[in-house]
C-alpha positions in Angstrom: -11.8 -11.2 16.7 -10.7 -10.8 13.1 -7.4 -9.4 12.0 -6.8 -7.3 9.4 -3.0 -7.9 7.4 -2.3 -3.9 6.4 1.1 -4.8 4.1 2.6 -1.7 2.5 5.0 1.4 2.0 5.3 4.6 3.7 1.3 5.0 3.4 0.7 2.7 5.7 3.4 3.1 8.1 2.1 7.0 8.0 4.6 9.1 6.6 3.9 12.5 7.2 5.1 14.8 3.9 5.3 18.0 6.2 8.5 17.0 8.3 9.1 13.4 7.8 7.9 12.2 10.6 5.1 9.4 11.5 1.6 10.5 11.6 0.0 9.3 14.9 -2.1 6.3 15.1 -5.3 8.2 15.2 -3.9 10.3 12.2 -2.5 7.5 9.7 -5.1 5.5 8.0 -4.4 2.2 9.9 -4.9 3.5 13.0 -8.0 5.6 11.8 -9.3 2.2 10.1 -9.2 0.2 13.7 -11.0 3.2 15.6 -13.8 2.8 12.9 -14.7 -0.7 13.1 -14.1 -1.0 16.9 -13.3 -4.1 18.9 -14.6 -6.8 16.7 -11.6 -6.4 14.5 -7.4 -6.7 15.5 -5.8 -3.9 12.7 -2.1 -5.2 12.2 0.7 -2.3 10.8 3.1 -4.0 8.7 3.7 -0.6 6.9 7.2 0.0 5.7 9.3 3.6 4.5 10.8 2.9 0.6 9.4 -0.7 0.7 9.3 -1.7 -3.4 6.9 -4.6 -4.0 8.6 -6.7 -7.0 12.0 -5.2 -7.1 15.0 -6.2 -4.5 15.3 -3.2 -2.5 18.8 -2.1 -1.5 17.7 -0.8 1.4 17.0 -4.1 3.2 15.4 -7.4 3.9 12.1 -5.5 5.3 11.8 -3.3 2.5 11.7 -5.6 -0.5 7.8 -6.6 -0.2 7.5 -9.6 -1.9 10.6 -11.3 -0.4 9.9 -10.2 2.9 6.2 -11.0 2.8 6.8 -15.0 3.9 8.8 -13.8 7.1 6.2 -11.2 7.9 3.6 -14.0 8.0 4.9 -16.1 9.5 3.9 -14.2 12.8 0.7 -14.8 12.6 -1.6 -17.6 12.9 -4.9 -16.5 11.9 -5.6 -13.8 9.9 -9.4 -12.9 8.1 -8.3 -10.1 5.7 -4.7 -9.2 4.1 -4.6 -5.3 3.0 -1.9 -4.9 0.2 -0.7 -1.8 -0.7 2.7 -1.8 -2.8 3.8 -0.5 -5.9 4.5 3.4 -6.0 8.1 2.6 -4.9 8.5 0.2 -7.8 8.6 3.6 -10.2 11.8 4.8 -9.0 14.0 5.6 -11.5 16.4 3.2 -10.3 14.1 0.5 -11.6 13.0 -0.5 -14.8 9.3 -1.1 -14.2 6.5 -2.0 -16.5 3.0 -2.7 -16.3 4.2 -6.7 -16.0 6.3 -5.4 -12.9 3.2 -4.5 -11.2 1.4 -7.2 -12.3 4.0 -9.7 -11.3 4.7 -8.4 -8.0 1.2 -8.4 -6.8 0.6 -11.9 -7.7 3.3 -13.1 -5.8 1.8 -11.4 -2.9 -1.2 -13.0 -3.5 0.3 -16.3 -3.8 2.0 -16.1 -0.7 -0.4 -15.2 1.5 -3.7 -17.6 -0.4 -0.9 -20.3 0.7 -0.8 -19.6 4.5 -4.3 -18.4 4.6 -6.6 -20.1 1.6 -9.7 -18.5 3.3 -8.7 -15.0 3.7 -10.0 -12.1 2.2 -7.6 -10.3 0.5 -8.4 -6.0 -0.7 -6.2 -4.1 -3.2 -5.2 -0.5 -2.8 -4.4 1.2 -6.0 -2.2 4.0 -5.2 -3.4 7.9 -6.2 -1.6 8.8 -9.2 2.3 10.6 -8.3 1.8 14.6 -8.1 4.7 16.5 -10.3 4.9 18.6 -7.1 7.3 15.5 -6.4 9.6 17.1 -8.9 11.0 20.2 -6.3 10.3 17.6 -3.3 12.9 15.2 -1.6 12.2 12.5 -3.6 13.7 14.4 -6.8 16.5 11.8 -6.0 14.3 9.2 -6.4 11.6 9.9 -8.2 11.5 11.6 -12.1 9.0 11.9 -14.8 9.2 8.4 -15.6 8.0 7.8 -12.3 5.2 9.7 -12.8 3.6 8.5 -16.2 4.1 4.9 -14.7 2.1 5.0 -11.2 -0.8 6.0 -13.5 -0.8 2.8 -15.0 -1.0 1.1 -11.0 -4.3 1.0 -10.7 -5.7 -0.6 -13.8 -3.5 -3.7 -13.0 -4.3 -4.1 -10.3 -8.2 -4.2 -11.2 -7.5 -6.8 -13.2 -5.9 -8.9 -11.1 -8.8 -8.5 -8.6 -11.6 -9.5 -10.8 -9.1 -12.3 -11.6 -7.8 -13.5 -8.4 -11.3 -12.8 -6.9 -10.0 -9.9 -4.5 -11.5 -6.8 -3.5 -10.0 -3.7 -4.7 -10.2 0.6 -4.2 -8.6 2.7 -6.7 -7.4 5.8 -4.1 -7.3 7.8 -6.8 -11.2 8.6 -6.7 -10.3 8.9 -2.6 -7.8 10.9 -1.9 -5.1 13.0 -3.4 -1.7 13.0 -2.5 0.1 16.2 -0.9 1.2 19.2 -2.8 4.2 19.1 -0.8 6.0 15.7 -2.1 3.3 14.4 -4.4 3.7 11.3 -3.1 2.2 11.1 0.4 -1.3 11.4 2.0 -2.4 14.3 4.2 -4.4 13.5 7.8 -7.8 14.1 5.9 -7.1 11.9 3.2 -6.0 9.4 5.4 -9.2 9.3 7.2 -10.8 9.1 3.7 -8.8 6.1 2.8 -9.9 4.1 6.2 -13.2 5.6 5.6 -13.2 3.5 2.3 -11.5 0.7 3.4 -14.1 0.4 6.2 -17.1 0.6 4.0 -15.6 -2.7 2.1 -14.6 -4.7 5.4 -17.8 -4.1 7.2 -20.1 -3.8 4.6 
């Protein structure tokens, strides 16, 4: 059996934009991925709401993506794949994110996982651009117009890193749109599209 670590933020956790609950396993992309890939793969869910990648998060240790990653990796003796899906929360106006922020944050994650699992395959997920709907949602207290603009630059940075580091890459802008409810999270059908795209890479 091959182990797949899914390390990400609320969209990996399965945040439901309709009511703030967590999607059922069969609805979130990690669960759908497990269903598609079957018994030969063990899909490990390590998503966390409000997890940043580069910045130390005042919400807690587990929410600080790069800092917590070493602790997360200690749980596992064997990993065949790591899916890295972070970055959007670093665009919050509380932080002063730049393109270099996304570069250094992702390189931090890659370095840590390669150090423990040198033969691992890494898939970087480039997030869908934040929609303007976020400005009329609960998350307007965390994100603003600059967040939307910064979210447009993440995939370009990640694609270049993937080429340099020998990682796989998916630009989710070609796969799924964020919800019109909050402009940040994915609906059920979009979760299934994401899982299907990831399965093609892993089992292709």
